[in-house]
C-alpha positions in Angstrom: 2.8 109.5 -15.9 1.0 110.4 -12.7 -1.3 112.8 -14.6 -2.3 110.1 -16.8 -4.0 108.3 -14.0 -4.9 111.1 -11.5 -8.3 111.9 -12.6 -9.3 108.4 -13.7 -12.1 106.8 -11.6 -11.3 103.6 -9.5 -12.4 100.2 -11.0 -15.5 98.8 -9.4 -16.0 95.0 -9.0 -19.4 93.8 -10.0 -20.8 90.4 -8.7 -23.3 88.8 -11.0 -25.5 86.0 -9.7 -23.7 83.5 -12.0 -20.4 84.3 -10.4 -21.7 83.9 -6.9 -23.2 80.5 -7.8 -19.9 79.3 -9.3 -18.0 80.3 -6.2 -20.5 78.6 -4.0 -20.2 75.4 -6.0 -16.5 75.5 -5.8 -16.5 76.1 -2.1 -19.0 73.3 -1.6 -16.9 70.9 -3.7 -13.8 71.8 -1.7 -15.6 71.2 1.5 -16.8 67.8 0.4 -13.4 66.9 -1.1 -11.8 67.8 2.2 -14.3 65.7 4.0 -13.8 62.8 1.6 -10.0 63.0 1.9 -10.4 63.2 5.7 -12.8 60.2 5.7 -10.5 58.3 3.4 -7.5 59.1 5.6 -9.5 58.0 8.6 -10.5 54.8 6.9 -7.0 54.1 5.8 -5.8 54.7 9.3 -8.4 52.3 10.7 -7.6 49.6 8.1 -3.8 50.0 8.4 -3.4 50.3 12.2 -3.5 46.5 12.5 -1.8 45.5 9.3 1.3 43.3 9.7 4.6 44.6 8.8 5.5 43.6 5.2 9.2 43.7 6.1 8.5 40.5 8.0 8.5 38.8 4.5 12.2 39.5 4.2 12.7 37.1 7.1 9.8 34.8 6.2 10.5 31.1 5.8 7.4 29.1 5.1 6.5 26.0 7.1 8.4 23.2 5.5 8.4 19.4 5.7 10.7 17.5 8.0 12.0 14.6 5.9 13.4 11.3 7.0 16.0 9.5 4.8 17.2 5.9 4.9 20.9 4.9 4.9 21.0 5.5 1.1 19.4 8.9 1.0 15.9 7.7 0.1 12.9 9.4 1.7 11.2 7.1 4.1 8.8 9.5 5.8 8.0 13.1 6.7 6.4 15.2 9.4 4.5 18.4 8.6 1.4 20.4 9.4 1.5 21.3 5.7 3.1 19.2 3.0 5.4 21.8 1.5 8.7 21.6 -0.4 10.2 25.1 -0.6 11.5 25.8 -4.1 13.2 28.8 -5.9 11.9 30.8 -8.8 14.0 28.9 -11.2 12.6 25.6 -9.9 9.3 26.5 -11.5 9.3 26.0 -15.2 8.1 28.7 -17.7 5.1 26.6 -18.7 3.9 26.6 -15.1 4.4 30.3 -14.7 2.6 31.0 -17.9 -0.3 28.7 -17.0 -0.7 30.2 -13.5 -0.5 33.8 -14.7 -2.9 33.2 -17.6 -5.6 31.9 -15.4 -5.1 33.8 -12.2 -3.6 37.2 -13.0 -2.9 38.1 -16.7 -1.5 41.5 -15.8 0.8 40.2 -13.0 4.0 41.7 -14.6 2.3 45.1 -15.3 0.2 46.0 -12.2 1.4 47.5 -9.0 -0.3 45.1 -6.6 -4.0 45.6 -7.5 -5.8 45.6 -10.9 -8.2 48.6 -10.9 -10.0 47.6 -14.0 -10.4 44.1 -12.8 -11.7 45.3 -9.5 -14.2 47.6 -11.2 -15.5 44.8 -13.4 -15.8 42.4 -10.6 -17.6 45.1 -8.5 -20.0 45.8 -11.3 -20.9 42.1 -11.7 -21.2 41.7 -7.9 -23.7 44.6 -7.8 -25.7 43.2 -10.7 -25.9 39.8 -9.1 -26.9 41.3 -5.7 -24.0 39.8 -3.8 -20.3 39.1 -3.5 -19.9 36.4 -6.1 -16.7 37.2 -7.9 -13.2 38.1 -6.7 -10.7 40.3 -8.3 -7.5 39.4 -6.4 -4.2 39.6 -8.1 -1.5 37.0 -7.2 0.0 39.6 -4.9 -3.3 40.1 -3.1 -3.8 36.3 -2.8 -0.3 36.1 -1.3 -1.1 38.9 1.2 -4.3 37.1 2.2 -2.6 33.7 2.6 0.2 35.0 4.6 -1.4 37.6 6.8 -5.2 37.7 6.7 -8.2 35.6 7.3 -10.1 33.9 4.5 -13.4 35.7 5.0 -14.7 37.9 2.1 -15.6 41.1 4.0 -15.1 44.6 2.7 -12.7 45.3 5.6 -10.5 42.3 4.6 -10.5 43.3 0.9 -9.2 46.8 1.8 -6.5 45.4 4.0 -5.6 42.9 1.2 -5.2 45.7 -1.3 -3.1 47.8 1.0 -0.8 44.9 1.8 -0.5 44.0 -1.8 0.7 47.5 -2.7 3.3 47.4 0.1 4.5 44.0 -1.0 4.9 45.2 -4.6 7.0 48.2 -3.3 9.3 45.9 -1.4 9.8 42.9 -3.6 10.4 42.0 -7.3 7.9 40.1 -9.4 10.1 37.0 -9.3 10.2 37.2 -5.5 6.5 37.6 -5.2 5.8 34.8 -7.6 8.1 32.5 -5.6 6.5 33.4 -2.3 3.1 32.7 -3.8 4.1 29.4 -5.5 5.5 28.1 -2.2 2.6 29.2 -0.1 -0.7 28.4 -1.9 -2.8 25.4 -1.0 -3.4 22.9 -3.8 -5.4 20.1 -2.2 -4.7 16.8 -0.4 -2.4 18.4 2.2 -0.1 19.9 -0.5 1.1 23.5 -0.1 3.0 25.0 -3.0 3.5 23.8 -6.5 6.7 21.8 -5.8 4.9 19.6 -3.2 1.8 19.3 -5.4 3.9 18.2 -8.4 5.6 15.6 -6.3 2.3 14.4 -4.8 0.1 14.3 -7.9 2.8 13.3 -10.5 5.7 11.9 -8.4 8.2 14.2 -10.0 9.6 17.7 -9.4 7.9 20.8 -10.9 10.8 21.3 -13.4 9.7 18.2 -15.2 6.0 19.2 -15.6 4.4 18.9 -19.1 2.0 21.4 -20.4 -1.1 19.5 -19.5 0.3 18.8 -16.0 1.2 22.4 -15.4 -2.3 23.5 -16.5 -3.8 21.0 -14.1 -1.9 22.4 -11.2 -2.5 26.0 -12.2 -6.2 25.4 -12.1 -6.2 24.2 -8.5 -5.8 27.4 -6.5 -9.3 28.6 -7.3 -10.9 25.7 -5.4 -8.6 22.8 -4.6 -11.3 20.5 -3.2 -13.7 21.1 -6.0 -11.2 20.6 -8.8 -9.2 17.7 -7.2 -8.0 15.3 -9.9 -8.4 12.5 -7.5 -11.9 13.0 -6.2 -13.4 15.1 -9.0 -11.5 14.2 -12.2 -14.3 15.4 -14.5 -14.3 18.9 -13.0 -10.6 18.9 -12.9 -10.4 18.1 -16.7 -12.7 21.0 -17.5 -10.7 23.4 -15.4 -7.4 22.2 -16.8 -8.7 22.7 -20.4 -9.9 26.2 -19.4 -6.3 27.0 -18.3 -5.0 25.7 -21.6 -7.5 27.9 -23.6 -6.5 30.9 -21.5 -2.8 30.3 -22.3 -3.7 30.0 -26.0 -5.6 33.4 -25.8 -2.5 35.0 -24.2 -0.2 33.6 -26.9 1.7 31.5 -24.5 1.2 28.3 -26.6 0.2 27.5 -30.1 -3.1 26.2 -31.3 -1.6 22.8 -32.0 -0.1 22.6 -28.5 -3.4 23.6 -27.0 -5.3 20.9 -29.0 -2.9 18.2 -28.1 -3.0 19.1 -24.4 -6.8 19.2 -24.3 -6.9 15.7 -25.8 -4.7 14.1 -23.2 -6.7 12.5 -20.4 -5.7 13.2 -16.8 -2.8 10.9 -15.9 -1.8 10.9 -12.3 1.0 9.1 -10.6 0.1 9.8 -7.0 3.0 9.5 -4.7 2.9 6.8 -2.0 3.2 8.0 1.5 6.9 7.0 2.2 6.0 6.6 5.9 3.7 3.7 5.0 6.8 1.5 4.4 8.2 1.8 7.9 5.4 3.4 10.0 6.5 2.0 13.3 10.1 3.1 12.7 9.0 6.6 11.7 6.7 6.8 14.8 9.7 6.0 17.1 11.7 8.8 15.4 8.8 11.3 15.7 8.6 10.7 19.5 12.3 11.2 19.9 12.4 14.3 17.7 9.4 16.0 19.4 11.0 15.3 22.8 14.4 16.7 21.7 13.4 19.6 19.4 9.8 20.4 20.1 6.7 19.8 18.1 6.8 23.1 16.2 10.4 22.5 15.0 9.6 18.9 13.9 6.4 19.7 12.0 7.2 23.2 10.6 11.0 23.6 10.7 12.0 21.5 7.6 14.5 19.3 9.4 16.5 16.7 7.6 16.7 13.4 9.5 19.2 10.8 8.3 18.2 7.5 9.8 19.8 4.0 9.9 16.9 2.1 8.2 17.4 0.4 4.9 14.3 0.6 2.7 15.0 -2.7 1.0 15.4 -4.5 4.2 12.4 -2.8 5.6 10.3 -4.0 2.7 11.6 -7.5 3.2 10.8 -7.3 6.9 7.2 -6.2 6.2 6.7 -9.0 3.7 8.3 -11.7 5.9 6.1 -10.9 8.8 2.9 -10.7 6.8 3.6 -13.9 4.9 4.4 -15.7 8.1 1.2 -14.5 9.7 -0.8 -15.6 6.6 0.8 -19.1 6.8 -0.1 -19.3 10.5 -3.7 -18.3 9.8 -4.1 -20.9 7.1 -2.7 -23.6 9.4 -5.5 -22.9 11.8 -8.4 -22.8 9.4 -11.2 -20.3 8.6 -12.6 -18.6 11.7 -15.0 -16.1 10.1 -16.3 -13.5 12.5 -16.1 -10.8 9.8 -17.1 -7.2 10.3 -20.1 -6.4 8.1 -20.5 -2.7 7.2 -23.7 -2.8 5.1 -26.6 -0.6 6.1 -29.9 -1.6 4.6 -27.9 -3.6 2.0 -25.9 -0.6 0.9 -22.1 -0.3 1.1 -21.3 2.4 -1.4 -19.9 4.9 1.1 -17.5 2.5 2.9 -13.8 3.4 2.9 -11.2 1.4 4.7 -8.0 3.2 5.9 -6.0 0.6 3.9 -7.3 2.3 0.8 -5.7 5.7 1.5 -2.6 4.6 -0.2 -2.3 3.0 -3.7 -2.0 -0.8 -3.3 1.0 -2.7 -4.6 1.6 -6.3 -5.6 2.1 -8.6 -2.5 0.3 -6.1 -0.2 -2.1 -7.5 2.3 -5.2 -5.3 2.4 -8.8 -5.2 3.7 -11.4 -5.5 0.9 -15.2 -5.1 0.8 -17.4 -7.9 -0.5 -19.9 -6.3 -2.8 -21.6 -9.4 -4.4 -21.8 -13.1 -3.7 -23.1 -15.7 -6.1 -22.9 -19.5 -6.3 -19.2 -20.4 -6.3 -17.7 -16.9 -6.3 -17.8 -13.4 -4.9 -16.8 -9.9 -6.0 -14.8 -7.5 -3.8 -13.5 -4.0 -4.1 -10.6 -2.1 -2.4 -10.0 1.5 -3.4 -10.5 1.8 -7.1 -9.8 -1.9 -7.8 -12.3 -4.8 -8.1 -11.5 -8.5 -8.0 -13.2 -11.9 -8.0 -12.7 -14.8 -5.7 -13.7 -18.2 -7.0 -14.0 -21.7 -5.4 -10.3 -22.3 -5.7 -9.4 -19.4 -3.4 -11.8 -20.8 -0.8 -10.4 -24.3 -0.7 -8.3 -23.8 2.3 -11.3 -22.5 4.3 -13.2 -25.8 3.6 -16.2 -23.7 2.8 -18.1 -22.5 -0.3 -17.9 -18.8 -1.1 -21.6 -18.3 -0.4 -21.2 -20.0 3.0 -18.1 -18.1 4.1 -18.9 -14.5 3.2 -21.8 -12.2 2.4 -22.2 -8.7 0.9 -20.9 -6.0 3.2 -18.3 -8.3 4.8 -14.8 -6.8 5.2 -12.3 -9.5 4.3 -8.5 -9.8 4.3 -6.7 -10.5 0.9 -3.3 -10.6 -0.6 -2.8 -8.6 -3.9 -1.3 -10.9 -6.5 -1.6 -8.7 -9.6 -2.9 -5.2 -10.5 -4.2 -4.5 -14.0 -4.6 -1.2 -15.9 -8.4 -1.6 -16.1 -8.6 -1.3 -12.3 -9.1 -5.0 -11.8 -6.9 -7.2 -9.6 -6.0 -10.7 -8.9 -6.1 -11.6 -5.2 -6.0 -14.5 -2.7 -8.2 -14.9 0.3 -6.4 -14.5 3.6 -7.5 -14.1 7.2 -6.8 -11.7 10.0 -7.8 -13.3 13.3 -5.8 -11.0 15.4 -2.4 -12.8 15.4 0.4 -10.3 15.5 4.1 -10.3 14.6 7.1 -8.1 15.2 10.6 -8.0 13.8 13.7 -5.9 14.4 17.1 -6.1 12.6 20.3 -4.6 13.9 23.7 -4.2 12.2 26.2 -5.8 14.5 29.1 -3.4 13.8 27.3 -0.1 14.1 24.2 -0.8 16.1 22.1 0.7 13.3 18.5 -0.5 13.3 18.0 -1.6 9.7 14.4 -2.7 9.8 11.5 -2.7 12.3 8.0 -4.1 12.1 5.8 -3.4 15.1 2.7 -5.2 14.1 0.4 -6.4 11.3 -1.2 -3.1 10.4 -0.2 0.4 11.7 -3.5 1.8 10.5 -5.4 -0.5 12.9 -3.0 -0.4 15.8 -0.1 1.9 16.4 1.1 -0.1 19.4 4.7 -1.1 18.6 5.2 -4.7 19.6 8.9 -4.5 18.8 9.7 -1.8 21.4 6.6 -1.6 23.7 5.3 -5.1 24.2 6.7 -7.0 27.3 6.4 -10.7 26.5 7.8 -13.8 28.1 10.9 -14.8 26.2 10.9 -18.6 26.8 14.0 -20.5 26.1 15.6 -17.6 24.2 16.7 -16.4 27.7 18.9 -19.5 28.2 22.1 -18.0 26.5 22.5 -15.7 29.5 22.5 -18.7 31.8 25.1 -20.5 29.7 27.2 -17.3 29.4 27.3 -16.9 33.2 28.3 -20.6 33.5 31.1 -20.3 30.9 32.5 -17.3 32.8 32.4 -19.5 35.9 34.6 -22.1 34.1 32.1 -24.3 32.3 32.8 -25.6 28.8 30.5 -26.7 26.0 31.5 -30.3 26.2 31.1 -30.6 29.9 28.5 -33.2 30.9 25.2 -32.4 32.7 22.5 -34.7 33.8 19.1 -34.2 32.2 16.9 -36.0 34.7 14.0 -35.3 37.0 14.8 -32.8 39.8 13.0 -30.7 42.4 14.4 -27.4 43.6 13.7 -26.0 47.0 12.8 -22.3 46.5 11.5 -19.6 48.8 8.0 -20.2 47.5 8.3 -24.0 48.0 9.4 -27.0 46.0 9.7 -26.4 42.3 9.6 -29.5 40.0 10.3 -28.4 36.4 9.9 -30.5 33.2 11.2 -30.4 29.7 9.2 -29.3 26.7 8.7 -32.9 25.5 8.3 -34.3 29.0 11.2 -36.6 28.4 14.8 -36.8 29.9 18.0 -37.6 28.0 20.2 -38.5 30.9 23.9 -37.3 30.7 24.4 -34.9 27.8 26.9 -32.1 27.0 26.1 -28.5 27.7 26.3 -27.9 24.0 23.5 -30.4 23.3 21.5 -29.2 26.2 21.4 -25.7 24.7 20.9 -26.9 21.1 17.9 -29.1 22.1 16.6 -26.4 24.5 16.5 -28.8 27.5 15.0 -27.0 30.6 16.4 -29.1 33.4 20.1 -28.5 32.5 19.5 -24.7 32.2 17.9 -24.6 35.6 20.7 -26.6 37.2 23.3 -24.3 35.7 21.3 -21.2 36.9 21.0 -22.8 40.4 24.7 -23.5 40.5 25.9 -20.0 39.5 23.0 -18.2 41.2 19.9 -16.8 39.6 20.9 -13.3 40.7 24.2 -13.6 38.8 22.3 -14.8 35.7 20.0 -11.7 36.0 23.0 -9.5 36.4 24.4 -10.9 33.2 21.2 -10.3 31.4 21.3 -6.6 32.5 24.8 -6.3 31.3 23.7 -7.5 27.9 21.2 -4.6 27.8 18.0 -6.1 29.2 16.4 -3.2 31.1 13.1 -4.8 32.0 12.5 -6.0 35.5 13.7 -9.5 36.1 12.6 -11.0 39.4 15.2 -13.2 41.1 13.2 -16.5 40.7 14.7 -19.6 39.3 12.1 -20.1 36.5 13.4 -16.8 35.0 16.3 -19.0 33.7 14.0 -20.7 31.2 12.3 -17.5 30.1 9.6 -16.8 32.8 10.3 -13.1 32.5 9.0 -10.4 30.2 11.2 -8.3 28.0 10.8 -6.5 24.7 11.9 -7.8 21.3 14.1 -4.7 21.0 16.0 -5.5 24.2 16.4 -9.2 23.4 17.6 -8.6 19.8 20.1 -5.9 20.9 21.4 -8.2 23.6 22.0 -11.1 21.2 24.2 -8.8 19.1 26.8 -9.1 21.8 27.7 -12.6 20.8 28.7 -11.9 17.1 30.2 -8.7 18.4 33.0 -10.5 20.3 31.5 -9.5 23.7 31.0 -5.9 22.9 27.5 -4.3 22.9 26.9 -1.5 20.4 24.0 0.6 21.5 21.1 0.5 19.0 20.4 3.7 17.1 17.8 5.0 14.8 19.3 8.3 13.7 22.7 9.1 12.2 22.4 12.8 11.7 19.9 15.7 12.0 20.2 19.0 10.2 18.0 22.1 10.1 16.5 23.5 6.9 19.7 25.4 6.1 21.9 22.3 6.5 23.4 23.1 9.9 24.1 19.9 11.9 21.9 19.7 15.0 23.0 16.2 16.1 25.3 13.5 14.8 25.4 10.0 16.3 28.2 7.6 16.3 28.5 4.0 17.5 28.4 3.8 21.3 30.0 0.6 22.6 30.2 -1.2 25.9 32.2 -4.3 27.0 29.9 -7.0 28.3 31.9 -10.3 28.3 35.2 -11.4 27.0 35.7 -12.2 23.4 36.5 -15.8 24.3 33.2 -16.2 26.2 31.2 -14.6 23.4 32.8 -16.9 20.8 32.1 -20.0 23.0 28.4 -19.1 23.3 28.3 -18.3 19.6 29.6 -21.7 18.8 26.9 -23.3 21.0 24.2 -21.2 19.3 25.6 -22.3 16.0 24.7 -25.9 17.2 21.1 -24.8 17.6 20.9 -24.1 13.9 23.0 -27.0 12.7 21.6 -29.8 14.9 19.1 -28.3 17.3 15.6 -26.7 17.5 16.4 -24.3 14.7 17.8 -26.9 12.3 15.4 -25.7 9.5 17.6 -22.6 9.2 20.6 -24.8 8.4 19.3 -24.9 4.8 20.5 -21.3 4.3 24.0 -21.2 2.9 25.3 -18.8 5.5 27.0 -19.0 8.9 24.1 -18.5 11.3 23.3 -18.9 15.0 20.4 -18.2 17.3 17.9 -19.5 19.8 14.3 -20.4 19.7 11.8 -19.5 22.4 8.4 -20.9 23.2 6.3 -20.1 26.3 3.7 -22.1 28.2 0.6 -23.0 26.3 2.3 -21.7 23.1 1.5 -18.1 24.0 4.7 -16.5 22.5 6.9 -17.8 19.7 10.4 -16.3 19.4 13.5 -16.7 17.3 16.5 -14.4 17.8 19.4 -15.2 15.6 22.4 -13.6 13.9 25.0 -13.8 11.1 28.4 -12.3 11.5 27.0 -9.0 10.2 23.4 -8.8 11.4 21.2 -9.8 14.4 17.4 -10.2 13.9 14.7 -11.0 16.3 11.1 -12.2 15.5 8.1 -12.6 17.8 4.7 -14.0 17.0 1.7 -14.0 19.3 -1.6 -12.3 20.2 -1.8 -9.0 22.1 -4.1 -10.6 24.7 -1.6 -13.3 25.5 -3.7 -16.2 24.4 -2.5 -19.5 22.9 -1.3 -19.6 19.3 -2.4 -23.2 19.2 -0.8 -26.6 19.7 2.6 -27.0 18.1 3.1 -23.2 17.4 6.7 -23.1 18.8 9.4 -20.6 18.0 10.8 -23.0 15.4 7.4 -23.4 13.7 5.9 -19.9 13.9 8.8 -17.4 14.2 11.8 -19.1 12.6 10.3 -19.1 9.0 9.7 -15.4 9.2 13.3 -14.9 10.4 14.6 -17.1 7.5 12.6 -15.2 4.9 14.1 -11.9 6.1 17.6 -13.2 6.4 17.5 -14.6 2.8 17.1 -11.0 1.6 19.4 -9.4 4.1 22.3 -11.8 3.2 21.7 -12.0 -0.6 24.6 -10.8 -2.7 26.7 -9.9 0.4 29.9 -11.4 1.7 28.6 -13.6 4.6 31.8 -13.5 6.7 32.6 -16.0 9.4 32.3 -16.3 13.1 35.4 -16.1 15.2 36.5 -19.5 16.6 37.1 -19.7 20.4 40.5 -20.6 21.6 40.6 -24.3 22.5 40.8 -25.1 26.2 42.1 -28.4 27.5 40.3 -29.3 30.7 40.6 -32.2 33.1 37.6 -34.5 33.1 34.8 -33.0 35.2 32.0 -34.6 37.1 28.6 -34.1 35.5 26.6 -31.1 36.9 23.8 -32.3 39.1 22.0 -31.2 42.2 21.9 -33.0 45.5 18.2 -33.1 45.8 17.7 -35.3 42.7 15.9 -38.4 43.7 15.1 -41.6 41.8 11.6 -42.4 40.9 10.6 -38.8 40.2 10.3 -39.6 36.5 7.2 -41.5 37.3 5.9 -38.8 39.6 6.5 -36.0 37.1 
């Protein structure tokens, strides 16, 4: 074998020019490829160095609404930076999934986070148009952007978006990604996620969406403001039908279903803000929750707050106060002084805060006068228009053309709402008079209703809890309580006659409301008829400091100076304090601390706080029953006799301050205590004759009719009879004859 190859010449490699060129090209390609890979690696390093960790999504819980519930589990309000209701994959119906995927990401279930062909097509169109005009984001890329990135449309952000989308797809299933997206995306008017949007636009859960409703919602992510069904219904309709056509092309629906859906007009049932029913109550709770749990937890943590309010009673409280104020306004005639918002005769852009929520029958609302003619005027509020004729102006004693002009903002009551966006209304007036009401369950201390003023949109000052006002004669029960504990009895005599008291600041000569004197009367009658002189004599006898001590024991925390006139109400307290204090009488001498909240849980249902009735002994059951029997006399034969028309056992006390500045009535049934205050914020007179019985009592009665309806009224406990020896009438040594003439 060796000989076979020994003499053979060695092979010689020949390099032709073509071979050398090919090798050079290959070498050059490899160099450039290496450079490209290096550059790409560098770019990826640059773009990924600040990327958030996708594994954070495994612990991600989107910002959720903190919801408030009434005592029957109905939503009365919410707190949120973003209106969002977190839902599961199964909570979203198939029709909504199909609609969203058809219009936003047809290949959602097939791609791996990015859609290369879609990106290429979008890039081509962008280049041809000379700018970035079209996106190519998949649902996963949109999720990445919404969760982790800024909304700008830079190349840098697009690369990060794509890289994050790939990582998300590697970590999560399609169902998980869809659920995250569906809970996160913004859909207009403060709604985040499809569950919250469904409840806002259609007042129902997403599970109940019809085809056309699902298509409408699926069309919103592209541009929520531009396609809003509320502000741009024409654009929204076109967008919705585009979604329907896309579903038809994808075979998700039949041609018949598509045609039927396209023919249905947009039909919204926009949800009312539940907080608008009890805004002052909700605001009190917000302050407490933020102080206790912090603002972030309250507005993003999805707490569940179970309150003591009753929506039905709250609605009755609202109506009672507004109707009472309307009656007061009409008694005092038309004042005018209307705000006019016209500019060069144009009022087209005016929008009142009252119009943010859909009106309801019996609402009081501000409306804009758009046209005035002989004998009538036309007004608008929100999407509704209405006419006011001569009949509606009768109480003003003016003709329409003399009372209002175009551009005036007037106050009206909604009597009827019609499908054609017309309404029937009555003309009312808002001269600035305010009212407040608070109702407390006697047994539990639960605050069942609270009204802090006429209109929360115009003034958030809570006159039920924050306003210190003179209480007038509604303070007298504390005087009589102290006297009863000192041994006085309702049938004891007392002299109602002129008197002068020597005080540290000099002689004090009081008078009765009617400037008359009844002579010798019983303590029972003195309280029922709200006689000032007997109350002052009792306070002077037991000591004003002791009377004030009793008031504090009842729960009055406001400062009460130790001056004798305090006995007839010359002290300022809140309606909240006074109403809570009066609940001691039907509570057999026990004060149950008022409470707003029953229970608070976090978003997973863990109890954060649970409140139970907190009680405190104030006076004996016998004393409480004696005073209750005397306050029953106020309703049966005294200053609040109008309330005796109600077929329930009731008791209470009127209160009127000097110059008719404040009107009060605080009263109770065996089950509930309710207080009402009427007045002006600036402490000016309500007008002659506007006593507690005239201004506040009717509001209280209207509310109690609803609060007591269909319920067992119960009975007050009767005090144990006490046989006493005849007593001398209560008088003071400095009473002098002839002072009646001098008074």
